[in-house]
C-alpha positions as CSV (number, residue, x, y, z in Angstrom):
1,X,129.5,131.7,-8.5
2,X,129.7,128.4,-10.5
3,X,128.0,125.0,-10.0
4,X,131.1,123.3,-10.6
5,X,130.3,119.1,-11.1
6,X,133.1,117.3,-9.6
7,X,133.1,114.4,-12.4
8,X,135.5,114.4,-14.6
9,X,138.6,114.8,-12.4
10,X,140.9,117.6,-13.3
11,X,143.3,114.7,-14.0
12,X,142.3,113.7,-17.0
13,X,143.5,117.0,-18.5
14,X,147.0,114.9,-19.3
15,X,145.3,113.5,-21.9
16,X,146.7,116.4,-24.3
17,X,149.6,114.5,-24.9
18,X,147.7,111.6,-26.3
19,X,145.4,114.2,-28.3
20,X,148.3,115.6,-29.8
21,X,149.7,112.4,-31.0
22,X,146.4,111.7,-32.2
23,X,146.4,114.9,-34.0
24,X,149.6,114.6,-35.6
25,X,149.0,111.3,-36.9
26,X,145.3,112.0,-38.4
27,X,144.8,113.0,-42.0
28,X,143.4,116.4,-40.7
29,X,146.4,117.5,-39.8
30,X,147.8,117.6,-43.3
31,X,144.6,119.2,-44.8
32,X,143.2,116.3,-46.4
33,X,139.4,116.7,-47.1
34,X,139.3,120.1,-45.7
35,X,138.0,122.7,-47.9
36,X,140.8,125.8,-48.7
37,X,141.1,128.7,-46.7
38,X,141.5,131.2,-49.5
39,X,143.1,133.5,-47.4
40,X,140.4,134.3,-44.9
41,X,141.8,136.2,-41.9
42,X,141.1,134.2,-38.3
43,X,142.2,135.9,-35.0
44,X,143.0,133.4,-32.4
45,X,142.7,134.0,-28.9
46,X,144.2,131.8,-26.0
47,X,142.5,131.1,-22.5
48,X,143.1,131.9,-18.7
49,X,146.6,131.7,-17.6
50,X,147.5,131.0,-21.5
51,X,149.3,132.7,-24.3
52,X,149.7,132.7,-27.6
53,X,152.0,129.5,-27.6
54,X,149.0,127.5,-26.7
55,X,147.4,128.1,-30.0
56,X,150.7,127.9,-32.0
57,X,149.7,124.3,-33.8
58,X,146.1,125.9,-34.6
59,X,148.2,129.0,-36.3
60,X,150.2,126.8,-38.0
61,X,147.8,124.1,-39.3
62,X,145.6,127.2,-40.4
63,X,148.4,128.6,-42.5
64,X,149.3,125.6,-44.3
65,X,145.3,125.1,-45.5
66,X,145.3,128.6,-46.5
67,X,143.8,130.9,-44.2
68,X,145.7,134.0,-43.2
69,X,145.5,133.5,-39.1
70,X,147.1,135.8,-36.5
71,X,147.9,135.0,-33.0
72,X,146.3,137.7,-30.5
73,X,149.8,139.0,-29.2
74,X,148.6,138.0,-25.2
75,X,151.5,136.6,-23.4
76,X,149.4,135.9,-20.2
77,X,146.0,136.1,-20.2
78,X,145.1,137.5,-16.8
79,X,144.4,141.0,-16.8
80,X,140.6,142.3,-16.5
81,X,138.7,141.5,-19.7
82,X,138.5,145.3,-20.3
83,X,141.9,145.4,-20.3
84,X,142.6,142.3,-22.6
85,X,139.9,143.9,-25.3
86,X,141.8,146.5,-25.9
87,X,144.5,145.0,-28.0
88,X,142.4,142.6,-29.2
89,X,140.5,145.4,-30.8
90,X,143.4,146.7,-32.4
91,X,144.5,143.5,-33.8
92,X,140.9,143.0,-35.3
93,X,141.2,146.4,-36.9
94,X,144.4,145.6,-38.3
95,X,143.4,142.5,-40.1
96,X,140.4,144.0,-41.5
97,X,142.2,146.6,-43.2
98,X,144.6,144.8,-44.2
99,X,142.6,141.9,-45.8
100,X,139.3,144.2,-46.4
101,X,137.1,141.1,-45.2
102,X,135.5,140.2,-42.2
103,X,137.7,138.3,-39.6
104,X,136.5,134.6,-37.9
105,X,137.5,134.6,-34.2
106,X,138.6,131.5,-32.3
107,X,138.8,131.5,-29.0
108,X,139.6,128.8,-26.2
109,X,138.6,128.7,-22.8
110,X,138.4,132.6,-21.8
111,X,139.5,133.5,-25.1
112,X,136.4,132.5,-26.4
113,X,134.4,134.5,-23.6
114,X,136.9,137.4,-24.7
115,X,135.9,137.0,-28.6
116,X,132.2,136.5,-27.7
117,X,132.1,140.2,-26.3
118,X,134.9,141.3,-29.2
119,X,132.4,140.4,-31.8
120,X,129.3,142.5,-29.7
121,X,131.7,145.2,-29.7
122,X,132.6,145.2,-33.5
123,X,130.3,142.9,-35.4
124,X,130.6,144.8,-38.3
125,X,134.3,143.5,-38.5
126,X,133.6,140.0,-37.4
127,X,132.7,137.2,-39.7
128,X,131.7,134.6,-36.9
129,X,133.0,133.2,-33.5
130,X,134.3,129.9,-32.8
131,X,134.8,129.3,-29.2
132,X,136.6,126.1,-27.3
133,X,135.6,124.9,-24.3
134,X,134.3,128.5,-23.4
135,X,131.7,129.1,-20.3
136,X,129.5,131.4,-22.0
137,X,127.0,131.2,-20.0
138,X,128.5,131.4,-16.7
139,X,132.6,132.3,-16.9
140,X,132.9,131.0,-13.3
141,X,131.4,127.5,-13.7
142,X,134.7,126.3,-13.4
143,X,137.2,123.8,-11.2
144,X,138.0,125.0,-7.6
145,X,141.6,125.5,-8.5
146,X,141.0,127.2,-11.6
147,X,138.7,129.1,-9.3
148,X,141.6,129.9,-6.9
149,X,143.6,131.2,-9.7
150,X,140.7,133.3,-11.2
151,X,140.6,134.9,-7.4
152,X,144.2,135.4,-7.6
153,X,144.2,137.2,-10.5
154,X,141.2,139.6,-9.3
155,X,143.3,140.6,-6.7
156,X,146.4,141.4,-8.7
157,X,143.9,143.4,-11.1
158,X,142.5,144.9,-8.1
159,X,146.0,146.0,-6.9
160,X,147.4,147.2,-10.3
161,X,144.5,148.8,-11.7
162,X,143.2,150.1,-9.0
163,X,139.7,149.2,-10.1
164,X,137.1,146.9,-8.7
165,X,135.4,144.0,-10.1
166,X,132.6,146.5,-11.0
167,X,134.7,147.7,-13.9
168,X,133.7,144.5,-15.3
169,X,129.9,145.0,-15.6
170,X,129.7,146.0,-19.0
171,X,131.9,143.3,-20.1
172,X,129.2,140.7,-18.7
173,X,126.4,142.4,-20.1
174,X,127.7,142.3,-23.5
175,X,128.9,138.6,-22.9
176,X,125.2,137.9,-22.4
177,X,123.6,139.3,-24.8
178,X,122.1,137.6,-27.8
179,X,125.0,137.2,-30.4
180,X,125.4,139.6,-33.1
181,X,127.5,137.2,-35.5
182,X,127.3,133.4,-36.0
183,X,128.7,132.1,-32.6
184,X,129.3,128.2,-32.2
185,X,130.8,126.7,-29.3
186,X,132.6,123.7,-29.0
187,X,132.8,121.9,-25.7
188,X,133.5,118.2,-24.4
189,X,131.4,116.5,-21.8
190,X,134.9,115.3,-20.2
191,X,136.2,118.8,-19.7
192,X,138.3,118.8,-16.4
193,X,138.4,122.9,-16.1
194,X,135.2,123.8,-17.1
195,X,131.7,122.7,-16.3
196,X,130.5,121.6,-19.9
197,X,127.1,122.6,-19.4
198,X,128.9,126.5,-19.0
199,X,129.5,125.9,-22.5
200,X,125.8,125.9,-23.7
201,X,123.5,128.6,-24.6
202,X,120.0,128.7,-26.1
203,X,121.1,131.2,-28.6
204,X,124.4,129.6,-29.8
205,X,124.9,126.5,-31.7
206,X,127.0,123.9,-29.8
207,X,129.2,120.9,-31.1
208,X,130.2,118.2,-28.9
209,X,133.3,116.6,-28.9
210,X,135.4,114.1,-26.9
211,X,138.6,115.2,-25.2
212,X,140.2,117.3,-22.6
213,X,140.0,121.1,-21.8
214,X,143.2,121.9,-22.7
215,X,143.4,119.4,-25.7
216,X,140.8,121.2,-27.4
217,X,143.2,123.5,-29.2
218,X,145.1,119.9,-30.3
219,X,142.1,117.7,-31.0
220,X,141.6,116.6,-34.4
221,X,137.6,116.4,-34.1
222,X,137.9,120.1,-33.4
223,X,140.3,120.8,-36.4
224,X,137.8,118.9,-38.5
225,X,134.7,121.1,-37.4
226,X,136.9,124.2,-37.8
227,X,138.2,123.0,-41.2
228,X,134.7,122.9,-42.4
229,X,132.9,125.8,-40.4
230,X,135.3,128.5,-41.1
231,X,135.0,128.7,-44.5
232,X,130.8,128.8,-44.3
233,X,129.3,130.1,-40.9
234,X,126.4,128.7,-38.9
235,X,123.7,131.0,-38.7
236,X,120.8,130.8,-36.4
237,X,117.6,129.5,-38.2
């Protein structure tokens, strides 16, 4: 489970503060040269051990440039994937009913893994999936410290829900299946949490940026890509 390469070191994740400063000073943060959102709905899904607050900056930025974003309603992303999917499906259905349009899914880290499977289950409701540092080819190819958290979360879930890990088999099959909607993986080779190679798959478009794993939610390069990709989903040729 996992083929973690110890380079880059995890302490480089401390760059998140510099990345935030870069973002708020960048013209993209003010929406310059970014196409208008035209009130398109976007659902934002946070990563492992994280909650909606980690995507608040992205949410507010999307709203300023004309989208109709919604945070997923996740306080702490730690439960079984199938359990996590239930409220996400409800949120997706509610957004689709309210807007009458397909919803774009943007997921950070484990949030992108959830977004990919959510789009597999409900492709008729999803416009596209954009993942940020998400291990779509191997969700266990992460830093050993993160893997320790995965083991702790697994024990918590087994005790709470009284189900073994086999409950996730369907989820893993859907994750590995060919995408049913346009899907783009944004990744960084200097990611200190997820092995960047795990973000790559031959059936998914990939775009490389420079930055930390946690900082992908505050990376000006990522915002620029989102600003141009959300209006016009990349499609497999």
